C-alpha positions, 0 to 999 in steps of 0.5 A: 419272389420265389421262382416257379419250379420247372417240374411237378410230381403226380401222385396219381401217376405214381399210384398207377405205375405202382399198381401196374408193376404189381399186376405184372408181378402177379401175372409172372407168378401165375404164368410160372406156375401154369407152365411148370411141367414138373409135379414132383422131383424128377417126375414129368406129368406125361401119360406114358411109360416110354417115348421112342423118338427118331429124328434126322437132319431137316435138310435131308428129304428121305422118307424114314419109317419107325417100326416098334414091335411089342411082346404080343407081336403087334407092330406099330408103324405108318400103316397101323399108327395105334395099338392097344398100348402104343401110338405113332404120332405121325408119318413123317415123309421127309421133305414132303408134307412139312407144311400145313395149309391154313386160311392165313397161308402156308405154315412150314415146320422144318422137322424130320421126326417120328415118335412112338409112345408106349402108354403102358408096358407089357412085360417082354421084348420090344423091337425097334426098327428103322426102314428107309422107305424112300432114299431121296438124297444121295448122301448117307442119312444119319438117323438119331434114336432116343428112348426115354423112360418117363417117370422117373425120367431117364434116357435109356438109349441114344444112338445114331444109325445110318441108312444109305439105300431104298428098302434098307432095314436095321434093328436099332435095339431090342429092349426087355422090359419088366412089369415095373417098367424097368429095362432088364436088358438091351440087345442089338441082334438084327430082326426084320419086321417090315415084311411082317406087315406087308399084308396090310391094306397099306402094304410096304413096297420096299424092303431088303 
């Protein structure tokens, strides 16, 4: 008399398992293709020529403003967030407004960051300034500025500037760009531009 086996094999279960694995593999390949941002070697699919990013420690609630002046004399800043070819993403006020109220509650994003996008380059000089609108922390604020050329990608400038008091303004750099989006020169001669926009409806209440 043969003993009964204590286990059995289900062909249907194996087929189901195999098909499930195939589905996961197909989904993985599809997701990889969709999220890959690089279209060509060393090229990023972003509709901009340059990005200017300013960020400072999330635990420092200072209100720092980024100003960018183009060769035509147009200044982009919190009171004029967009010109023909430049755009400021948002006015980051430090510890204020680092959250969004939603029907599901308050969503916080602990980040002190402002970004100016240069969509197309006008040949000439771009002046990048930082202005301490409101110094809320007694410690000096180390502010990092990064200028990136997008296509092909390269970091043109990475620099840290320290602001210590209300109204302090510093020129981070002055870039000379040509019609081929190439950086011809970088200088650091200081030039105040905050006063240039004081007559706007928003005004600027603090400057050196």
